[in-house]
DRENMIFI-170831 format. One line per 8 residues: number of its first residue (from 0); for each residue z, y, x of C-alpha. Coordinates in nm, 4 decimals. Each point is the difference from the previous one (the first is absolute). Layout:
<pts>
NUM = Z,Y,X ~ ... .
</pts>
This chain:
<pts>
0 = 9.9938,6.4630,6.8898 ~ -0.1150,-0.0592,-0.3574 ~ 0.1344,0.2482,-0.2562 ~ 0.0608,-0.1715,-0.3332 ~ 0.1080,0.1233,-0.3436 ~ 0.1505,-0.2277,-0.2656 ~ -0.0434,0.1381,-0.3526 ~ 0.2035,-0.2121,-0.2410 .
8 = 0.2339,0.0971,-0.2854 ~ 0.2228,-0.3087,0.0375 ~ 0.2553,0.0008,0.2814 ~ -0.0081,-0.3807,0.0283 ~ -0.3791,-0.0082,0.0437 ~ 0.0154,0.2805,0.2586 ~ 0.2553,-0.2009,0.1978 ~ -0.2114,-0.3171,-0.0124 .
16 = -0.2976,0.1896,0.1420 ~ 0.2152,0.1615,0.2695 ~ 0.1474,-0.3359,0.1041 ~ -0.3475,-0.1568,0.0239 ~ -0.1339,0.2946,0.2016 ~ 0.2945,-0.0149,0.2404 ~ -0.0567,-0.3715,0.0493 ~ -0.3679,0.0714,0.0729 .
24 = 0.0997,0.2661,0.2507 ~ 0.2368,-0.2381,0.1799 ~ -0.2499,-0.2860,0.0017 ~ -0.3022,0.1965,0.1198 ~ 0.1628,0.2795,0.2003 ~ -0.1762,0.2587,-0.2186 ~ 0.2025,0.3196,-0.0303 ~ 0.0294,0.1161,-0.3604 .
32 = 0.1305,0.3224,-0.1516 ~ 0.0890,-0.0561,-0.3667 ~ 0.0539,0.2696,-0.2644 ~ 0.1086,-0.0821,-0.3561 ~ -0.0964,0.1679,-0.3287 ~ 0.1353,-0.0834,-0.3445 ~ -0.3245,0.0768,-0.1820 ~ -0.3408,0.1634,-0.0005 .
40 = 0.1344,0.3453,-0.0861 ~ 0.2386,-0.0003,0.2963 ~ -0.2791,-0.1213,0.2292 ~ -0.2230,0.2929,-0.0954 ~ 0.2842,0.2529,0.0221 ~ 0.1224,-0.1203,0.3418 ~ -0.3220,-0.1397,0.1433 ~ 0.0492,-0.0276,0.3774 .
48 = -0.2719,0.0899,0.2447 ~ -0.2028,-0.2668,0.1810 ~ 0.0917,-0.3162,-0.1899 ~ -0.1882,-0.3131,0.1045 ~ 0.0826,-0.2402,-0.2830 ~ 0.1509,0.0193,-0.3505 ~ 0.1404,-0.2899,-0.2029 ~ -0.0311,0.1248,-0.3573 .
56 = 0.1440,-0.1690,-0.3080 ~ -0.2440,0.0151,-0.2914 ~ 0.2439,-0.0212,-0.2921 ~ 0.2607,0.2772,0.0410 ~ 0.1824,0.2253,-0.2417 ~ -0.1380,0.3528,-0.0182 ~ -0.3141,0.0229,0.2119 ~ -0.1465,-0.3481,0.0455 .
64 = -0.1492,-0.1175,0.3269 ~ -0.3644,0.0387,-0.0990 ~ 0.0511,0.3598,-0.1132 ~ 0.1869,0.0767,0.3217 ~ -0.2803,-0.1595,0.2025 ~ -0.2655,0.2137,-0.1712 ~ 0.1961,0.3169,0.0777 ~ 0.0648,-0.1223,0.3532 .
72 = -0.3687,-0.0551,0.0726 ~ -0.0706,0.3677,-0.0683 ~ 0.2455,0.0783,0.2793 ~ -0.0443,-0.2869,0.2449 ~ -0.3088,-0.2224,0.0044 ~ 0.0895,-0.1840,0.3210 ~ 0.3452,-0.1520,-0.0610 ~ -0.0105,-0.3751,-0.0739 .
80 = 0.1181,-0.0974,-0.3494 ~ 0.1527,-0.3338,-0.0968 ~ 0.0941,-0.0521,-0.3651 ~ 0.3095,-0.2049,-0.0804 ~ -0.0029,-0.1536,-0.3475 ~ 0.1173,-0.2860,-0.2186 ~ -0.3130,0.0386,-0.2167 ~ -0.3060,-0.0935,0.2027 .
88 = -0.2467,0.1289,-0.2599 ~ 0.1028,0.3584,0.0774 ~ -0.0556,-0.0446,0.3740 ~ -0.3774,-0.0161,-0.0524 ~ 0.0080,0.3667,-0.0988 ~ 0.1071,0.0737,0.3557 ~ -0.3632,-0.0088,0.1091 ~ -0.0520,0.3330,-0.1770 .
96 = 0.2392,0.1649,0.2477 ~ -0.1164,-0.2016,0.3033 ~ 0.3102,-0.2197,0.0222 ~ -0.0033,-0.2277,0.3035 ~ 0.1923,-0.2870,-0.1581 ~ 0.2605,-0.1027,-0.2549 ~ 0.3153,-0.2140,0.0123 ~ 0.1320,-0.1942,-0.2963 .
104 = 0.3711,0.0100,-0.0857 ~ 0.2326,-0.1559,0.0861 ~ -0.0941,0.1154,0.3493 ~ 0.0294,-0.2670,0.2704 ~ -0.0121,0.0396,0.3758 ~ -0.3077,-0.2242,0.0225 ~ -0.1969,0.2209,-0.2382 ~ 0.1140,0.3204,0.1653 .
112 = -0.0805,-0.1294,0.3500 ~ -0.3609,-0.0758,-0.0971 ~ -0.0307,0.3466,-0.1497 ~ 0.1563,0.1686,0.3050 ~ -0.2265,-0.1915,0.2377 ~ -0.3034,0.1382,-0.1861 ~ 0.1485,0.3502,-0.0022 ~ 0.0767,-0.0082,0.3739 .
120 = -0.3536,-0.1214,0.0686 ~ -0.1463,0.2829,-0.2112 ~ 0.2204,0.2635,0.1659 ~ -0.0777,-0.1258,0.3502 ~ -0.3717,0.0169,-0.0702 ~ 0.0341,0.3514,-0.1387 ~ 0.2018,0.1256,0.2960 ~ -0.0948,-0.1962,0.3139 .
128 = 0.2812,-0.0639,0.2451 ~ -0.0557,0.0536,0.3721 ~ 0.1690,-0.2262,0.2555 ~ 0.0772,0.0955,0.3583 ~ -0.0572,-0.2373,0.2955 ~ 0.0763,0.0728,0.3659 ~ -0.1600,-0.1273,0.3207 ~ -0.0695,0.1293,0.3514 .
136 = -0.2619,0.2391,-0.1327 ~ 0.2482,0.1652,-0.2351 ~ 0.0612,-0.0070,-0.3734 ~ -0.2575,-0.1096,-0.2560 ~ 0.0306,0.1000,-0.3660 ~ -0.1904,-0.2474,-0.2165 ~ -0.0466,0.0002,-0.3808 ~ 0.1586,-0.3213,-0.1288 .
144 = -0.2935,-0.0394,-0.2380 ~ -0.2324,-0.0437,0.3019 ~ 0.2042,-0.2756,0.1687 ~ -0.1596,-0.3404,-0.0646 ~ 0.2637,-0.2067,0.1771 ~ 0.2490,0.0127,0.2867 ~ -0.0010,-0.2732,0.2620 ~ 0.2820,-0.1050,0.2314 .
152 = -0.1078,-0.0184,0.3653 ~ 0.2734,-0.1066,0.2417 ~ 0.2606,0.2808,-0.0201 ~ -0.2337,0.2525,-0.1637 ~ -0.2182,0.0281,-0.3063 ~ -0.3652,0.0747,-0.0650 ~ -0.0666,0.2157,-0.3046 ~ -0.3430,-0.0893,-0.1391 .
160 = -0.1348,0.2898,-0.2076 ~ -0.3351,0.0576,-0.1674 ~ -0.0948,0.2231,0.2949 ~ 0.1703,-0.1313,0.3133 ~ 0.2634,-0.2233,0.1600 ~ 0.3224,0.1582,0.1244 ~ 0.2430,-0.1812,0.2299 ~ 0.3562,0.1179,-0.0574 .
168 = 0.3393,-0.0564,0.1605 ~ 0.1702,-0.1570,-0.3010 ~ 0.0940,-0.3448,-0.1262 ~ -0.1620,-0.1453,-0.3114 ~ 0.3450,-0.0153,-0.1615 ~ 0.0382,0.3757,0.0504 ~ -0.3478,0.0594,-0.1416 ~ 0.0911,-0.2113,-0.3024 .
176 = 0.2964,0.2285,-0.0712 ~ -0.2286,0.3003,0.0380 ~ -0.2302,-0.1199,-0.2812 ~ 0.2721,-0.1506,-0.2210 ~ -0.0847,0.2110,-0.3075 ~ -0.3771,-0.0381,0.0505 ~ -0.2335,-0.2851,-0.1070 ~ 0.0301,-0.1976,0.3244 .
184 = 0.0998,-0.3652,0.0384 ~ 0.0896,-0.1993,0.3097 ~ -0.2111,-0.3106,-0.0513 ~ 0.0634,-0.1417,0.3469 ~ 0.2389,0.0508,0.2900 ~ -0.2821,0.1935,0.1685 ~ -0.1585,0.1910,-0.2906 ~ 0.1061,0.2727,-0.2405 .
192 = -0.2798,0.0461,-0.2531 ~ -0.0937,0.2945,-0.2219 ~ -0.0700,-0.1670,-0.3375 ~ -0.2590,0.2652,-0.0738 ~ -0.2331,-0.1492,0.2630 ~ 0.0357,-0.3687,-0.0891 ~ -0.3524,-0.1292,-0.0699 ~ 0.0813,-0.3605,-0.0830 .
200 = 0.2439,-0.2832,0.0664 ~ -0.1058,-0.3552,0.0751 ~ 0.2455,-0.2689,0.1003 ~ 0.2201,0.1402,0.2742 ~ -0.2429,0.2771,0.0916 ~ -0.0380,0.3537,-0.1296 ~ -0.2899,0.2362,0.0613 ~ 0.1174,0.3584,0.0490 .
208 = -0.2747,0.2619,0.0247 ~ -0.2261,-0.2724,0.1391 ~ 0.2485,-0.1418,0.2529 ~ 0.1256,-0.3565,-0.0429 ~ 0.3780,-0.0335,0.0367 ~ 0.2431,-0.2894,-0.0382 ~ 0.2554,-0.0373,-0.2769 ~ 0.3269,-0.1768,0.0688 .
216 = 0.0295,-0.2996,-0.2330 ~ 0.3590,0.1042,-0.0676 ~ -0.1146,0.3436,-0.1214 ~ -0.3235,-0.0942,-0.1770 ~ 0.1488,-0.0232,-0.3516 ~ 0.1770,0.3371,0.0286 ~ -0.3112,0.1557,0.1521 ~ -0.2162,-0.1168,-0.2917 .
224 = 0.2568,0.1335,-0.2470 ~ 0.0140,0.3370,0.1779 ~ -0.3787,0.0288,0.0046 ~ -0.0231,-0.0930,-0.3687 ~ 0.2661,0.2590,-0.0875 ~ -0.1873,0.2630,0.2004 ~ -0.3222,-0.0751,-0.1871 ~ 0.1935,0.0299,-0.3281 .
</pts>
């Protein structure tokens, strides 16, 4: 679950952000917990514990977003900050408070999705997820960040990690659901690839941590787009 705060003094703009976040949650399967604040003062007075991401309007009545961000950084230097603004020139000042990104109003789903993809990537890297696979030897807990790719082999899968290969009693479709919120892409009926380990793509082949795999010609365009988005 990603814990998100929306800090915006306009009810309409808060609703637009909420609607876009809910659409992102439905599309990606990412569970989101959203808390709303009507301004910087309320955020500081009711600051919840363990937030992951804050969408912060820059131009607000009372305490503006930049002032709130400066106060916030004295309290929490890990939460991701995204400024929301209709005046791009002010967004540059976000670097002084280590803002991750900014979104220009009017907020669109396309813009928010790109921002959320970067935020999810950053959060996943900061807090590695472990996946559990079962075979005759028992259960294996593997950090998702160490999985290079997962290969379908008859009615089982082979999990190729940076350290070893693990055969597991699971279908590739089930494995795909397991990594839905992570930077994996099914480039072929037989391969589920961790985008982090893609070395290069040439024609209908992809090199993943040194191994040459096939790309389905029907999925090549989407695979290239996913890899480009991952690289930012």
